C-alpha positions as CSV (number, residue, x, y, z in Angstrom):
1,M,-24.7,38.1,30.6
2,A,-25.7,35.5,33.2
3,S,-26.5,32.9,30.5
4,E,-23.1,33.6,28.9
5,V,-21.3,33.1,32.2
6,K,-23.2,29.8,32.8
7,Y,-22.6,28.5,29.3
8,W,-18.8,29.1,29.4
9,T,-18.5,27.9,33.0
10,D,-20.3,24.7,32.1
11,R,-17.9,24.2,29.1
12,W,-14.9,24.6,31.5
13,L,-16.4,22.3,34.1
14,K,-17.1,19.6,31.5
15,N,-13.6,20.1,30.0
16,E,-15.2,21.0,26.7
17,I,-12.4,23.3,25.7
18,G,-11.4,22.1,22.3
19,W,-10.1,25.5,21.4
20,D,-7.4,25.1,24.0
21,I,-4.3,23.6,22.4
22,G,-2.3,23.5,25.7
23,E,0.2,26.1,24.7
24,I,0.7,29.4,22.9
25,S,0.0,29.1,19.1
26,E,3.0,29.3,16.9
27,P,1.8,32.3,14.9
28,L,1.4,34.4,18.0
29,K,4.6,33.2,19.5
30,S,6.4,34.2,16.3
31,Y,4.7,37.6,16.4
32,F,5.6,38.2,20.1
33,D,9.2,37.3,19.5
34,Q,9.5,40.2,17.2
35,L,8.2,42.8,19.6
36,A,11.0,45.0,21.0
37,D,9.0,47.4,23.3
38,K,8.1,45.3,26.4
39,S,6.3,48.2,28.0
40,V,3.3,48.1,25.6
41,K,-0.1,47.8,27.1
42,V,-1.6,44.5,25.9
43,L,-5.1,43.1,26.3
44,I,-6.1,39.4,25.8
45,P,-9.9,39.1,25.7
46,G,-11.6,35.7,26.2
47,A,-8.2,34.6,27.6
48,G,-9.1,31.2,28.9
49,N,-5.8,29.6,30.1
50,A,-4.0,32.6,28.6
51,Y,-0.9,30.9,27.4
52,E,-0.2,34.1,25.4
53,A,-0.2,36.1,28.6
54,E,2.1,33.6,30.3
55,Y,4.5,33.7,27.4
56,L,4.6,37.5,27.3
57,L,5.2,37.6,31.1
58,N,8.2,35.2,30.7
59,L,9.5,37.5,27.9
60,G,9.5,40.4,30.3
61,F,6.3,42.2,29.2
62,S,5.0,44.0,32.3
63,N,1.7,45.6,31.1
64,V,-0.4,42.7,30.0
65,F,-4.1,42.3,30.9
66,V,-6.4,39.4,30.5
67,I,-10.2,39.2,30.7
68,D,-12.5,36.2,30.7
69,I,-16.2,35.8,31.5
70,S,-15.7,32.5,33.3
71,D,-14.4,32.5,36.8
72,I,-13.3,28.9,36.3
73,A,-10.9,30.0,33.5
74,V,-9.7,33.0,35.6
75,E,-9.0,30.8,38.6
76,S,-7.2,28.2,36.5
77,F,-4.9,30.8,35.1
78,K,-4.2,32.3,38.5
79,K,-3.2,28.9,39.8
80,R,-1.0,28.1,36.8
81,C,0.7,31.6,36.8
82,P,0.9,32.8,40.4
83,N,3.5,35.4,39.4
84,F,1.1,37.2,37.0
85,P,-0.2,40.5,38.5
86,S,-3.6,39.7,40.1
87,D,-4.8,43.3,39.3
88,H,-4.2,42.6,35.6
89,I,-6.6,39.6,35.6
90,I,-10.2,40.6,35.0
91,N,-13.2,38.3,35.5
92,G,-15.9,40.0,33.5
93,D,-17.6,40.6,30.2
94,F,-15.3,42.0,27.4
95,F,-18.1,44.3,26.2
96,D,-18.3,45.9,29.7
97,L,-14.6,46.7,29.9
98,T,-13.9,50.4,30.5
99,M,-10.1,50.4,30.3
100,Q,-8.7,52.1,27.2
101,D,-5.5,53.1,25.4
102,F,-4.2,49.6,24.7
103,D,-1.3,49.4,22.3
104,L,-2.1,45.9,21.3
105,I,-5.1,43.5,21.6
106,I,-4.6,39.8,20.9
107,E,-7.2,37.8,19.1
108,Q,-7.1,34.0,19.9
109,T,-10.3,32.1,19.6
110,F,-12.4,34.9,21.1
111,F,-14.0,36.3,17.9
112,C,-15.1,32.8,16.9
113,A,-16.7,32.2,20.4
114,I,-19.1,35.1,20.4
115,N,-22.5,35.1,18.7
116,P,-22.0,36.3,15.1
117,E,-24.7,38.9,15.8
118,L,-22.1,40.6,18.0
119,R,-19.4,40.8,15.4
120,S,-20.0,44.5,14.5
121,R,-20.2,45.4,18.2
122,Y,-16.8,43.5,18.7
123,V,-15.2,45.6,15.9
124,Y,-16.3,48.9,17.4
125,K,-15.4,47.8,21.0
126,M,-11.9,47.0,19.8
127,K,-11.6,50.4,18.2
128,D,-12.7,52.0,21.4
129,L,-10.2,50.1,23.5
130,L,-7.2,50.7,21.3
131,K,-5.2,53.9,21.2
132,V,-4.7,55.5,17.8
133,D,-2.2,53.4,15.9
134,G,-2.9,50.5,18.3
135,K,-3.2,47.1,16.7
136,L,-5.5,44.1,16.8
137,V,-3.4,41.1,16.1
138,G,-4.2,37.4,16.1
139,L,-6.0,34.5,14.4
140,L,-9.4,34.1,12.9
141,F,-10.9,30.8,11.8
142,D,-11.2,30.3,8.0
143,F,-14.1,27.9,7.5
144,P,-17.8,28.4,6.7
145,L,-19.9,30.1,9.3
146,K,-21.9,27.3,11.0
147,D,-23.6,26.5,14.2
148,G,-21.1,27.0,17.0
149,P,-19.2,28.0,18.8
150,P,-16.7,28.0,17.3
151,F,-18.3,30.1,14.5
152,G,-16.2,30.4,11.4
153,G,-16.0,33.0,8.7
154,S,-14.1,34.0,5.6
155,T,-11.6,36.6,4.4
156,E,-14.4,38.4,2.6
157,E,-16.6,38.5,5.7
158,Y,-13.8,39.7,8.0
159,T,-12.7,42.3,5.5
160,N,-16.2,43.7,5.3
161,H,-16.4,43.9,9.1
162,F,-13.0,45.6,9.5
163,K,-12.3,47.7,6.4
164,D,-14.2,50.8,7.4
165,I,-12.9,50.8,11.0
166,F,-9.3,49.6,10.8
167,E,-6.5,49.8,8.4
168,I,-6.0,46.1,7.3
169,E,-2.2,45.6,7.4
170,K,-2.5,41.8,7.1
171,L,-5.3,39.4,6.7
172,E,-3.9,36.2,5.2
173,T,-3.7,32.4,5.7
174,A,-1.3,31.7,8.6
175,Y,1.7,29.8,7.3
176,N,2.7,28.3,10.7
177,S,-0.6,27.0,12.2
178,I,-0.6,23.7,14.1
179,P,-1.4,20.7,11.8
180,P,-5.1,20.4,12.8
181,R,-5.7,24.1,11.9
182,K,-3.4,24.3,8.9
183,G,-5.1,26.2,6.1
184,R,-8.0,27.0,8.4
185,E,-6.6,30.1,10.2
186,L,-6.1,33.6,9.0
187,F,-3.5,35.8,10.6
188,I,-4.6,39.4,11.1
189,R,-2.9,42.7,11.9
190,L,-5.2,45.6,12.0
191,R,-4.3,49.2,12.8
192,N,-6.6,51.6,14.6
193,A,-5.9,54.5,12.2
194,A,-7.0,58.0,13.0
195,R,-10.1,59.1,11.1
196,H,-10.1,62.3,9.3
197,E,-13.5,63.9,9.2
């Protein structure tokens, strides 16, 4: 954990945050604009500057939580969004999070940032955090898995990770990515379906 904190804090201090596009991504903005129930419990892991959380707050969503391992990222977000509830901002390791029963978890450059060896653990942790019928929604990079971060992946790999744990409602190329990511992002909507033994 300590080495992870140092790595990401150093990235922030050196402004090596190429994943940060300076605003909410269009695919997530479009998805959020369709959500009617503003009381849903939402988690944004690896939130960074958390433009998604800021956007949801401005839309009137009142039950949004963010978590990031870097205190620099957390402090940056707090300064930019002083109206965001401070008790909904968590500085810590996603894998240590004990909260549960989220209706929605947002994936935005978090999966691609973790070591690929942790991908199976990520999938099971997401299932643990979501309530039954809760959804994991967001974007995954669609380019070959290489040294990173960011670490890429493919439709086939992601399908193999998720298919036995979630109902894959959508896993397809995002049609409204920003130009530098066009054709290189997959939009996902995965449902935490109840399992029948």
